[in-house]
DOLOLUM-421970 format. One line per field, with one value per residue: residue number from 1; x, y, z of N, C-alpha, C in turn; residue in three letters. Coordinates in steps of 0.05 Angstrom, whole numbers, plus 5000, padded with zeros to 4 digits. Layout:
! residues N
seq = NUM;...;
neast = X;...;
nnorth = Y;...;
nup = Z;...;
caeast = X;...;
canorth = Y;...;
caup = Z;...;
ceast = X;...;
cnorth = Y;...;
cup = Z;...;
type = ALA;...;
END
This chain:
! residues 314
seq = 1;2;3;4;5;6;7;8;9;10;11;12;13;14;15;16;17;18;19;20;21;22;23;24;25;26;27;28;29;30;31;32;33;34;35;36;37;38;39;40;41;42;43;44;45;46;47;48;49;50;51;52;53;54;55;56;57;58;59;60;61;62;63;64;65;66;67;68;69;70;71;72;73;74;75;76;77;78;79;80;81;82;83;84;85;86;87;88;89;90;91;92;93;94;95;96;97;98;99;100;101;102;103;104;105;106;107;108;109;110;111;112;113;114;115;116;117;118;119;120;121;122;123;124;125;126;127;128;129;130;131;132;133;134;135;136;137;138;139;140;141;142;143;144;145;146;147;148;149;150;151;152;153;154;155;156;157;158;159;160;161;162;163;164;165;166;167;168;169;170;171;172;173;174;175;176;177;178;179;180;181;182;183;184;185;186;187;188;189;190;191;192;193;194;195;196;197;198;199;200;201;202;203;204;205;206;207;208;209;210;211;212;213;214;215;216;217;218;219;220;221;222;223;224;225;226;227;228;229;230;231;232;233;234;235;236;237;238;239;240;241;242;243;244;245;246;247;248;249;250;251;252;253;254;255;256;257;258;259;260;261;262;263;264;265;266;267;268;269;270;271;272;273;274;275;276;277;278;279;280;281;282;283;284;285;286;287;288;289;290;291;292;293;294;295;296;297;298;299;300;301;302;303;304;305;306;307;308;309;310;311;312;313;314;
neast = 3862;3913;3960;3955;3966;4019;4042;4028;4059;4100;4117;4121;4173;4201;4203;4224;4273;4287;4290;4328;4379;4374;4388;4427;4459;4460;4478;4540;4542;4542;4592;4625;4617;4631;4683;4706;4699;4727;4780;4782;4783;4821;4870;4842;4860;4920;4921;4918;4960;4993;4990;5006;5067;5131;5125;5147;5197;5166;5141;5186;5201;5252;5282;5328;5325;5288;5322;5367;5336;5342;5354;5309;5328;5330;5333;5357;5327;5289;5203;5194;5172;5136;5103;5065;5057;5021;4978;4929;4958;4984;4950;4931;4893;4897;4913;4898;4886;4873;4817;4819;4786;4793;4792;4758;4753;4775;4843;4875;4927;4963;4973;5029;5046;5025;5054;5112;5102;5093;5143;5188;5172;5183;5235;5261;5242;5255;5247;5200;5172;5124;5091;5054;4994;4982;4951;4915;4855;4856;4885;4931;4990;4992;4952;4916;4866;4874;4841;4838;4867;4916;4937;4897;4865;4838;4865;4905;4921;4913;4965;5000;4989;5004;5067;5105;5177;5204;5184;5157;5129;5102;5076;5042;5022;4971;4978;4994;4956;4916;4888;4910;4960;5012;5071;5068;5048;5080;5119;5092;5088;5124;5128;5089;5085;5135;5114;5074;5116;5138;5106;5107;5137;5141;5128;5169;5220;5257;5251;5224;5258;5270;5240;5233;5193;5192;5140;5110;5106;5056;5022;4970;4933;4887;4833;4848;4899;4958;5011;5053;5061;5073;5110;5155;5149;5128;5155;5211;5218;5218;5257;5297;5286;5269;5288;5340;5403;5446;5435;5433;5407;5368;5340;5326;5278;5269;5201;5194;5231;5239;5193;5189;5225;5209;5181;5144;5103;5085;5080;5032;4991;4929;4929;4879;4860;4842;4878;4881;4892;4895;4877;4913;4947;4938;4983;4995;4979;5034;5066;5059;5082;5125;5151;5151;5196;5231;5226;5240;5286;5325;5306;5315;5381;5383;5350;5373;5431;5424;5433;5463;5457;5412;5371;5314;5251;5199;
nnorth = 4548;4509;4554;4558;4522;4522;4564;4559;4517;4533;4572;4539;4515;4566;4581;4542;4528;4579;4572;4532;4567;4597;4566;4547;4597;4596;4556;4558;4609;4606;4574;4604;4638;4599;4591;4637;4658;4622;4640;4679;4674;4649;4690;4715;4678;4686;4727;4746;4716;4754;4797;4775;4760;4771;4811;4825;4856;4897;4923;4946;4976;4965;4979;4954;4912;4886;4906;4869;4824;4766;4783;4764;4728;4742;4738;4740;4705;4702;4716;4777;4817;4880;4908;4968;5001;5037;5110;5139;5182;5150;5110;5145;5187;5238;5250;5272;5228;5228;5210;5166;5168;5208;5255;5212;5157;5108;5068;5051;5090;5144;5127;5136;5078;5049;5078;5058;5008;5009;5027;5006;4954;4965;4978;4925;4875;4829;4812;4790;4827;4857;4906;4919;4970;4979;5011;5056;5094;5152;5118;5108;5089;5097;5050;5058;5090;5118;5141;5106;5047;5028;4977;4939;4926;4901;4915;4915;4852;4823;4848;4830;4775;4775;4777;4803;4810;4848;4911;4975;5046;5074;5119;5169;5217;5225;5205;5255;5289;5338;5317;5282;5275;5285;5289;5249;5205;5194;5163;5111;5114;5095;5040;5020;5028;4991;4941;4941;4932;4893;4837;4837;4803;4750;4698;4675;4673;4728;4781;4825;4869;4933;4998;5049;5118;5185;5236;5262;5341;5385;5427;5458;5458;5406;5368;5368;5351;5369;5413;5431;5397;5349;5369;5380;5336;5290;5268;5282;5241;5197;5210;5198;5167;5117;5105;5112;5146;5104;5064;5014;4978;5001;5030;5108;5140;5207;5231;5292;5319;5305;5333;5384;5420;5438;5495;5523;5490;5446;5396;5395;5409;5401;5386;5401;5446;5495;5496;5494;5485;5435;5403;5413;5378;5318;5290;5309;5281;5298;5300;5248;5218;5231;5213;5159;5159;5170;5127;5076;5104;5085;5033;5002;4988;4948;4910;4906;4893;4842;4769;4714;4668;4627;4623;4626;4641;4628;
nup = 4370;4381;4372;4418;4457;4435;4460;4505;4517;4506;4534;4583;4580;4566;4624;4656;4632;4659;4710;4729;4702;4746;4785;4782;4779;4829;4852;4835;4856;4905;4916;4904;4940;4992;4984;4985;5039;5067;5050;5065;5130;5130;5125;5160;5198;5196;5210;5271;5275;5267;5302;5349;5337;5353;5381;5434;5407;5386;5424;5447;5418;5385;5333;5305;5318;5283;5239;5239;5230;5179;5114;5066;5013;4945;4878;4816;4772;4811;4830;4828;4882;4896;4947;4980;5012;5045;5057;5031;5002;4977;4961;4913;4918;4892;4848;4775;4720;4664;4618;4660;4699;4723;4793;4833;4808;4778;4787;4753;4731;4749;4808;4856;4859;4811;4774;4778;4778;4719;4702;4725;4692;4637;4643;4662;4626;4625;4665;4727;4744;4802;4819;4870;4902;4957;4983;5034;5037;5084;5128;5177;5221;5270;5325;5370;5398;5334;5282;5238;5235;5199;5217;5218;5180;5117;5073;5088;5105;5064;5039;5062;5055;5010;5009;4999;4980;4970;5009;5014;5055;5067;5103;5155;5152;5164;5211;5228;5255;5277;5330;5340;5345;5400;5451;5475;5439;5400;5426;5410;5367;5340;5361;5341;5285;5272;5290;5262;5208;5231;5217;5156;5170;5205;5179;5158;5176;5163;5130;5074;5040;5051;5046;5071;5078;5086;5094;5023;5041;5069;5038;5048;5100;5119;5127;5183;5185;5203;5181;5198;5251;5197;5186;5228;5267;5256;5216;5208;5265;5225;5203;5232;5277;5263;5211;5205;5198;5203;5196;5145;5119;5109;5074;5078;5040;5028;5017;5029;5029;4974;4940;4958;4941;4909;4906;4867;4882;4838;4833;4859;4828;4793;4750;4707;4667;4687;4719;4771;4845;4873;4935;4976;4997;4971;4924;4864;4787;4761;4807;4838;4802;4805;4850;4835;4801;4841;4880;4842;4826;4875;4872;4827;4823;4871;4845;4789;4802;4839;4854;4819;4843;4884;4958;4958;5004;4986;
caeast = 3873;3928;3974;3948;3966;4038;4042;4030;4080;4138;4122;4134;4200;4224;4205;4242;4299;4297;4291;4358;4389;4373;4402;4455;4473;4450;4492;4567;4550;4543;4606;4644;4611;4645;4718;4721;4698;4751;4800;4777;4780;4860;4878;4845;4879;4945;4917;4915;4994;5019;4978;5021;5092;5154;5108;5169;5214;5159;5133;5211;5217;5274;5288;5360;5321;5291;5336;5386;5335;5356;5335;5290;5348;5325;5363;5361;5317;5255;5191;5206;5140;5136;5082;5072;5042;5015;4952;4906;4970;5002;4919;4924;4864;4896;4917;4881;4889;4857;4803;4818;4763;4795;4800;4753;4762;4796;4872;4900;4943;4952;4980;5059;5062;5023;5074;5134;5100;5108;5180;5205;5177;5204;5263;5261;5212;5249;5242;5164;5159;5110;5079;5022;4982;4965;4934;4877;4859;4853;4903;4952;5007;4978;4938;4907;4869;4860;4821;4828;4905;4928;4947;4867;4855;4848;4895;4943;4928;4921;5001;5012;4987;5018;5088;5117;5204;5201;5169;5156;5120;5098;5059;5043;5009;4945;4986;4998;4916;4931;4872;4918;4990;5024;5086;5052;5037;5103;5133;5069;5071;5157;5132;5075;5104;5148;5096;5074;5142;5144;5088;5114;5165;5143;5128;5190;5238;5265;5234;5227;5290;5252;5244;5218;5191;5186;5119;5107;5098;5034;5024;4953;4931;4865;4826;4848;4919;4966;5035;5077;5068;5081;5144;5175;5142;5119;5179;5234;5220;5215;5284;5322;5286;5258;5293;5368;5433;5464;5419;5444;5397;5327;5343;5307;5267;5252;5187;5192;5255;5236;5177;5193;5243;5190;5164;5118;5065;5067;5069;5005;4971;4912;4923;4859;4854;4837;4901;4875;4915;4880;4867;4949;4950;4941;5000;4983;4996;5056;5086;5067;5104;5156;5155;5147;5211;5250;5224;5246;5320;5329;5294;5326;5410;5381;5339;5400;5463;5411;5463;5450;5439;5405;5355;5285;5231;5177;
canorth = 4533;4500;4559;4574;4506;4520;4586;4545;4500;4555;4587;4530;4515;4581;4580;4510;4534;4606;4561;4522;4585;4608;4543;4534;4624;4606;4543;4583;4639;4591;4552;4618;4650;4588;4596;4674;4657;4609;4648;4709;4662;4638;4725;4734;4670;4696;4756;4727;4708;4781;4804;4756;4745;4795;4843;4836;4871;4928;4933;4957;4991;4958;4977;4949;4877;4885;4906;4844;4809;4757;4796;4738;4727;4741;4711;4749;4693;4705;4730;4816;4817;4891;4926;4996;5017;5077;5114;5155;5192;5126;5100;5154;5204;5268;5249;5272;5223;5239;5189;5142;5164;5234;5237;5191;5140;5076;5074;5042;5103;5169;5133;5119;5042;5042;5082;5040;4974;5009;5043;4975;4926;4981;4965;4890;4861;4796;4790;4781;4848;4865;4929;4934;4993;4966;5041;5050;5127;5158;5105;5124;5082;5099;5040;5065;5125;5126;5139;5088;5040;5017;4951;4929;4939;4879;4917;4897;4827;4824;4863;4807;4751;4781;4760;4810;4808;4895;4927;5007;5044;5119;5135;5187;5244;5224;5212;5281;5298;5353;5313;5244;5276;5285;5281;5214;5184;5195;5140;5100;5118;5087;5023;5016;5037;4974;4930;4945;4915;4869;4830;4829;4784;4728;4686;4670;4681;4734;4799;4833;4895;4945;5013;5086;5142;5208;5225;5298;5365;5394;5459;5468;5438;5393;5340;5351;5339;5397;5404;5434;5374;5330;5377;5381;5320;5258;5261;5278;5214;5167;5195;5202;5148;5087;5102;5118;5146;5086;5038;5011;4956;5004;5059;5121;5159;5230;5244;5317;5333;5315;5344;5411;5432;5461;5522;5535;5476;5436;5390;5394;5412;5366;5383;5400;5463;5519;5501;5486;5467;5413;5400;5420;5359;5301;5299;5313;5260;5290;5293;5212;5221;5255;5198;5138;5164;5168;5097;5070;5090;5070;5000;4994;4981;4933;4897;4897;4877;4819;4747;4689;4637;4627;4599;4640;4615;4626;
caup = 4396;4369;4377;4447;4465;4441;4469;4536;4520;4502;4567;4605;4571;4576;4659;4665;4626;4675;4736;4713;4709;4773;4806;4776;4789;4869;4864;4841;4885;4931;4913;4906;4972;4998;4968;4987;5064;5070;5046;5080;5153;5131;5129;5194;5228;5202;5225;5284;5288;5261;5329;5364;5341;5341;5391;5449;5395;5381;5456;5457;5391;5375;5303;5314;5323;5263;5213;5233;5211;5154;5093;5053;4983;4917;4853;4783;4765;4824;4815;4850;4900;4910;4966;4967;5035;5050;5057;5002;4981;4964;4938;4888;4918;4887;4816;4750;4698;4641;4617;4665;4727;4751;4825;4853;4786;4765;4798;4735;4725;4770;4837;4844;4850;4780;4743;4785;4768;4683;4690;4729;4684;4623;4641;4664;4608;4621;4700;4735;4772;4793;4845;4877;4911;4980;4997;5042;5058;5116;5145;5203;5237;5306;5333;5399;5393;5312;5269;5216;5232;5176;5219;5232;5149;5106;5055;5116;5104;5038;5033;5076;5041;4982;5012;4979;4983;4970;5020;5003;5071;5064;5132;5190;5147;5186;5243;5240;5265;5307;5353;5355;5356;5423;5452;5481;5416;5383;5418;5406;5339;5339;5376;5328;5266;5280;5296;5225;5194;5238;5212;5144;5172;5216;5176;5136;5201;5140;5124;5052;5035;5062;5042;5084;5070;5108;5081;5029;5045;5070;5029;5051;5122;5110;5136;5207;5186;5212;5161;5219;5249;5204;5186;5251;5286;5255;5194;5248;5274;5220;5190;5266;5297;5249;5187;5218;5173;5209;5192;5124;5113;5115;5069;5078;5016;5032;5002;5041;5018;4949;4922;4977;4926;4880;4910;4853;4880;4808;4841;4869;4808;4792;4714;4706;4656;4698;4744;4797;4857;4875;4963;4979;5007;4949;4894;4830;4767;4763;4829;4831;4777;4807;4871;4826;4802;4877;4891;4813;4834;4891;4868;4799;4818;4870;4820;4773;4821;4850;4859;4806;4857;4915;4961;4970;5022;4986;
ceast = 3893;3957;3973;3961;4006;4053;4052;4050;4107;4139;4125;4156;4218;4220;4216;4272;4309;4302;4325;4380;4397;4380;4420;4470;4476;4483;4525;4574;4551;4566;4626;4643;4631;4674;4730;4718;4724;4785;4809;4788;4810;4871;4862;4852;4914;4936;4926;4960;5007;5011;4996;5051;5108;5133;5135;5190;5199;5154;5166;5230;5237;5281;5316;5356;5312;5304;5364;5363;5335;5342;5336;5309;5325;5349;5347;5325;5282;5243;5195;5174;5130;5103;5090;5051;5041;4978;4930;4935;4983;4976;4926;4900;4878;4905;4893;4893;4866;4850;4816;4797;4775;4804;4789;4751;4776;4826;4891;4931;4945;4954;5006;5073;5049;5043;5098;5134;5102;5135;5185;5206;5173;5234;5276;5243;5233;5240;5206;5163;5136;5109;5055;5024;4969;4957;4912;4878;4846;4874;4923;4965;4997;4953;4920;4900;4870;4847;4810;4869;4909;4931;4924;4858;4862;4856;4916;4963;4926;4952;5015;5022;4990;5043;5108;5162;5212;5180;5174;5129;5122;5086;5070;5024;4990;4963;4995;4975;4922;4911;4887;4953;5000;5052;5078;5054;5059;5116;5106;5058;5094;5141;5116;5076;5116;5128;5084;5088;5138;5129;5090;5132;5165;5134;5160;5226;5268;5246;5250;5255;5259;5256;5220;5219;5172;5162;5114;5097;5073;5029;4998;4942;4890;4866;4835;4883;4946;5002;5053;5073;5087;5118;5161;5176;5154;5148;5203;5241;5208;5244;5306;5320;5280;5273;5328;5383;5445;5456;5414;5426;5362;5324;5315;5292;5251;5242;5188;5202;5252;5219;5171;5211;5224;5176;5152;5085;5068;5064;5043;4982;4950;4910;4910;4871;4855;4861;4890;4897;4914;4882;4897;4955;4957;4967;4995;4999;5029;5080;5084;5082;5134;5168;5158;5179;5237;5247;5243;5277;5332;5336;5324;5365;5402;5370;5365;5425;5446;5424;5441;5447;5430;5377;5323;5271;5205;5182;
cnorth = 4521;4517;4572;4546;4513;4543;4581;4542;4514;4575;4579;4533;4549;4590;4556;4524;4562;4588;4550;4542;4593;4594;4543;4568;4623;4588;4559;4606;4624;4587;4581;4632;4631;4592;4618;4669;4647;4620;4669;4697;4649;4659;4726;4708;4678;4731;4762;4730;4736;4791;4799;4755;4770;4818;4842;4855;4903;4927;4949;4972;5003;4954;4959;4918;4864;4884;4883;4830;4792;4779;4774;4738;4727;4743;4746;4731;4685;4724;4764;4823;4848;4904;4954;4997;5040;5090;5134;5159;5159;5114;5126;5183;5237;5282;5253;5259;5225;5209;5159;5150;5196;5232;5216;5165;5132;5087;5067;5064;5130;5165;5125;5090;5034;5048;5074;5022;4984;5011;5010;4957;4943;4969;4948;4889;4832;4792;4799;4798;4858;4891;4941;4955;4976;5003;5042;5080;5127;5139;5122;5099;5072;5081;5058;5091;5126;5124;5109;5063;5030;4983;4939;4931;4910;4891;4899;4873;4821;4832;4836;4770;4746;4770;4769;4807;4836;4893;4958;5016;5069;5114;5158;5209;5236;5212;5235;5291;5326;5343;5281;5253;5297;5286;5248;5197;5179;5170;5109;5098;5098;5058;5012;5018;4986;4947;4919;4923;4895;4855;4824;4811;4757;4721;4648;4667;4701;4751;4814;4864;4908;4975;5041;5104;5153;5223;5263;5306;5367;5419;5467;5435;5435;5378;5323;5347;5363;5391;5414;5406;5342;5340;5373;5363;5281;5245;5262;5254;5198;5178;5190;5183;5116;5085;5121;5133;5119;5061;5027;5001;4961;5023;5081;5134;5187;5236;5280;5330;5334;5330;5385;5423;5449;5478;5535;5509;5453;5412;5371;5400;5392;5360;5387;5424;5491;5516;5494;5467;5446;5413;5409;5391;5315;5306;5307;5294;5256;5291;5257;5207;5209;5220;5178;5146;5163;5139;5081;5074;5085;5040;4995;4986;4959;4913;4879;4889;4858;4798;4727;4672;4647;4621;4624;4621;4612;4620;
cup = 4395;4364;4399;4468;4460;4452;4497;4537;4518;4525;4588;4604;4577;4615;4671;4658;4646;4707;4739;4725;4736;4789;4804;4784;4816;4877;4862;4850;4907;4940;4919;4941;4990;5008;4987;5022;5065;5071;5069;5121;5152;5132;5155;5219;5224;5217;5264;5293;5292;5283;5349;5368;5335;5375;5425;5438;5394;5406;5467;5437;5385;5339;5294;5298;5287;5227;5219;5227;5182;5138;5062;5026;4964;4898;4830;4778;4779;4815;4840;4855;4915;4930;4970;4983;5046;5051;5032;4972;4959;4943;4914;4882;4900;4868;4808;4726;4677;4620;4632;4695;4736;4779;4844;4836;4785;4782;4777;4726;4747;4801;4831;4851;4818;4769;4747;4775;4733;4685;4704;4711;4647;4627;4653;4658;4613;4647;4700;4754;4770;4831;4851;4898;4930;5002;5007;5048;5077;5140;5158;5223;5264;5299;5351;5392;5361;5305;5249;5226;5217;5191;5220;5197;5140;5088;5071;5105;5075;5031;5040;5057;5011;4985;4995;4989;4987;4990;5026;5029;5070;5081;5144;5172;5163;5215;5245;5251;5282;5330;5369;5359;5374;5423;5462;5457;5401;5385;5409;5387;5334;5333;5342;5300;5259;5275;5267;5207;5194;5228;5187;5142;5185;5218;5169;5160;5189;5138;5100;5053;5031;5056;5057;5077;5085;5084;5071;5043;5048;5069;5036;5079;5119;5117;5169;5209;5183;5199;5185;5231;5235;5195;5204;5271;5279;5231;5202;5246;5251;5201;5215;5276;5281;5222;5195;5199;5181;5194;5159;5108;5101;5112;5076;5045;5013;5008;5013;5032;4983;4930;4949;4965;4905;4893;4901;4861;4858;4816;4858;4853;4800;4755;4700;4682;4666;4722;4774;4809;4875;4906;4980;5003;4996;4923;4871;4815;4768;4784;4846;4828;4793;4833;4855;4816;4814;4877;4864;4815;4849;4883;4843;4797;4836;4860;4808;4788;4841;4844;4842;4834;4887;4926;4960;4983;5010;4945;
type = MET;TYR;HIS;ARG;ILE;MET;ASN;ALA;ASP;SER;CYS;ARG;GLY;LEU;PHE;VAL;ARG;VAL;ALA;VAL;TRP;LEU;ILE;ALA;ALA;THR;THR;ILE;ALA;PHE;CYS;LEU;SER;GLY;TYR;PHE;THR;HIS;TYR;HIS;VAL;LYS;LEU;TYR;LYS;ASP;TYR;GLU;GLU;VAL;LEU;THR;ASP;ASN;TRP;ASP;GLU;ALA;GLU;GLU;GLY;ASP;PHE;ASP;ALA;TYR;GLU;ARG;LEU;LEU;VAL;CYS;PRO;VAL;THR;ARG;THR;ASP;ASP;ILE;ARG;ILE;ALA;CYS;VAL;GLY;ASP;SER;ILE;THR;ARG;GLY;ASN;GLY;SER;PHE;ALA;GLU;GLY;VAL;GLY;GLY;HIS;GLU;GLY;ALA;TYR;GLU;ARG;GLY;ASN;TYR;PRO;ALA;GLU;LEU;ASP;ALA;MET;LEU;ASN;THR;GLN;PHE;PRO;ASP;LYS;ASN;VAL;THR;ALA;ARG;ASN;TYR;GLY;VAL;SER;GLY;ALA;GLN;THR;LEU;ILE;ALA;GLY;ALA;ASP;LEU;PRO;TYR;PHE;HIS;THR;LYS;THR;HIS;LEU;LEU;ALA;VAL;ALA;PHE;ARG;PRO;ASN;VAL;LEU;VAL;VAL;MET;LEU;GLY;THR;ASN;ASP;ALA;LYS;VAL;THR;THR;TRP;ASN;ASP;ALA;THR;ARG;ASP;GLN;PHE;LYS;ARG;GLU;TYR;LEU;ARG;LEU;LEU;MET;SER;PHE;SER;TYR;ARG;TYR;GLY;CYS;ARG;PRO;GLN;THR;TRP;LEU;MET;ALA;ALA;PRO;PRO;VAL;ILE;LYS;ASP;ILE;PHE;GLY;VAL;SER;GLY;LYS;ALA;LEU;HIS;GLN;ASP;VAL;ASN;PRO;THR;ILE;ARG;ASN;THR;ILE;ALA;HIS;PRO;ARG;ARG;LYS;ASN;MET;PRO;LEU;ILE;ASP;MET;GLU;GLU;LEU;LEU;ALA;LYS;ASP;LYS;THR;ASN;ASN;PHE;TYR;ILE;ASP;GLY;LYS;GLU;ASP;GLY;ASP;HIS;GLY;ASP;GLY;LEU;HIS;PRO;CYS;LEU;VAL;GLY;THR;GLN;ARG;MET;ALA;ARG;ALA;VAL;TYR;ASP;HIS;LEU;LYS;PRO;TRP;ILE;THR;ASN;LEU;PRO;VAL;ASN;GLY;THR;ALA;PRO;PHE;
END
């Protein structure tokens, strides 16, 4: 009888403890939910400003207006925040990294922003340098008629909220789809590319130091992407109109030229023992490391030569 009473008391005690833990967990979850809801509401308020500010320049496709914006001052002692904006090639969908999950696994490495971050922190151990991956698989520059406009993604908002003082953009591959790219969308592409760039400058009256990239070559048409359209139309639009050679303050990093030099397509072999050439669109780990090196080669002298004095707006 005594043991039955003790067992009953123990059960009641256990029930009370479980109930207390559940109430505490629910309270914490509610508080966190409120915090993240507030955070996302703030992001979307920012997004509304992104939609409206600097629209006149974007409508006219005036890239000179973007270049004329004051580059946000950065000194040797400031944090360097690098936002790498792009699609799945930036995200790292085609790389194979042993021990990190392969094609669809984790992204601690096997994408050019992660490799770039490691290179820069090795080169500048005394500086606070952060390169973040803001790639979105399937993302397009185009907005109207596009399957997944980068401009409308939460990742875009997070990239703006990061307040980068360096912006590296590689888009265009998914715009080269046979269902979306034509003579009419070429001008739309230029306007909406500028609209994306302007979204990173609307708040401070200055813009990040910006590098634009021509997309890597597509060696096999897949996912509706036309390698011909990318090579003959999209990338030339980026080279000759958006990152025009006379725009010294918006330098171009030509990933198509860089990776096309490898005639064996080694940059697209995914690193598996069977030598599988992947899908022909996403560079492999070796390819992403080569891309990271190219971006690093542009950023290293810029970081090295930062002025001693200056005032950053954030």
